Rosetta silent file (secondary structure, phi, psi, omega in degrees, C-alpha in Angstrom):
SEQUENCE: MNGLVLTVTFAAIFFYVLHGVVRSAVRDGILQAEEKRQAEEQNQETR
SCORE:     score description
SCORE:     0.000 S_00000001
   1 L     0.000  -42.623 -178.450  -60.288 -201.637   -1.369 S_00000001
   2 H   -64.136  -39.117  178.819  -61.317 -199.012   -3.928 S_00000001
   3 H   -65.388  -36.678  178.955  -61.884 -196.409   -1.207 S_00000001
   4 H   -65.735  -43.317  179.230  -58.461 -197.065    0.251 S_00000001
   5 H   -62.990  -42.242  179.202  -56.769 -196.587   -3.125 S_00000001
   6 H   -64.094  -43.102  178.427  -58.665 -193.342   -3.668 S_00000001
   7 H   -62.380  -45.331  179.821  -57.724 -192.059   -0.209 S_00000001
   8 H   -64.644  -39.082  179.347  -54.059 -192.901   -0.703 S_00000001
   9 H   -63.617  -46.908  179.265  -54.076 -191.263   -4.144 S_00000001
  10 H   -66.777  -35.871  177.069  -55.577 -188.030   -2.848 S_00000001
  11 H   -64.262  -41.796  179.332  -53.192 -188.035    0.126 S_00000001
  12 H   -63.585  -42.398  178.106  -50.229 -188.447   -2.246 S_00000001
  13 H   -63.549  -44.488  179.972  -51.434 -185.568   -4.413 S_00000001
  14 H   -59.075  -47.657 -177.738  -52.010 -183.385   -1.339 S_00000001
  15 H   -70.192  -29.424  175.588  -48.519 -184.030    0.043 S_00000001
  16 H   -65.782  -45.113  178.100  -46.931 -183.473   -3.382 S_00000001
  17 H   -65.600  -42.885  178.062  -48.615 -180.066   -3.650 S_00000001
  18 H   -59.876  -41.191  177.619  -47.707 -179.266   -0.028 S_00000001
  19 H   -59.376  -43.930  179.106  -44.088 -180.167   -0.775 S_00000001
  20 H   -64.367  -39.700  178.837  -44.075 -177.737   -3.707 S_00000001
  21 H   -65.169  -44.742 -179.890  -45.564 -174.938   -1.611 S_00000001
  22 H   -65.095  -42.594  177.772  -43.022 -175.434    1.178 S_00000001
  23 H   -59.553  -43.512 -179.665  -40.133 -175.576   -1.300 S_00000001
  24 H   -64.686  -42.536 -179.982  -41.303 -172.361   -2.928 S_00000001
  25 H   -64.762  -41.514  179.134  -41.692 -170.605    0.420 S_00000001
  26 H   -65.200  -43.493  179.169  -38.227 -171.663    1.565 S_00000001
  27 H   -61.006  -44.593  179.754  -36.677 -170.539   -1.730 S_00000001
  28 H   -64.782  -38.038  177.803  -38.410 -167.159   -1.504 S_00000001
  29 H   -64.566  -40.404  178.285  -37.294 -166.750    2.106 S_00000001
  30 H   -65.106  -42.003  179.452  -33.691 -167.487    1.196 S_00000001
  31 H   -64.704  -40.959  178.413  -33.823 -164.977   -1.673 S_00000001
  32 H   -64.704  -40.762  178.691  -35.305 -162.292    0.584 S_00000001
  33 H   -64.274  -39.768  178.794  -32.631 -162.897    3.218 S_00000001
  34 H   -65.469  -42.770  177.992  -29.916 -162.645    0.560 S_00000001
  35 H   -63.378  -41.234  179.582  -31.360 -159.388   -0.784 S_00000001
  36 H   -64.828  -41.593  179.443  -31.575 -157.949    2.734 S_00000001
  37 H   -63.493  -42.225  179.439  -27.988 -158.971    3.472 S_00000001
  38 H   -66.172  -39.107  178.520  -26.744 -157.344    0.256 S_00000001
  39 H   -64.800  -39.798  178.553  -28.685 -154.155    1.006 S_00000001
  40 H   -66.886  -36.995  177.535  -27.191 -154.012    4.497 S_00000001
  41 H   -65.400  -39.144  178.743  -23.695 -154.519    3.084 S_00000001
  42 H   -67.263  -37.413  177.355  -24.239 -151.648    0.639 S_00000001
  43 H   -65.459  -36.246  178.460  -25.446 -149.418    3.476 S_00000001
  44 H   -67.047  -37.109 -177.920  -22.308 -150.280    5.459 S_00000001
  45 H   -72.173  -31.123 -177.341  -20.086 -149.379    2.500 S_00000001
  46 H   -81.167  -10.692 -179.397  -21.713 -145.988    1.898 S_00000001
  47 L   -81.216    0.000    0.000  -21.207 -144.851    5.504 S_00000001
């Protein structure tokens, strides 16, 4: 029983950290896409 609780606890911690990493990566990807889109719009306006 004790081993099962320990395994579940470590799995929960692992998935919580994984969730944070994925959220951060998605947020950074969205910000990069927005910056690229704005840069392309500025290039279109200067032509």
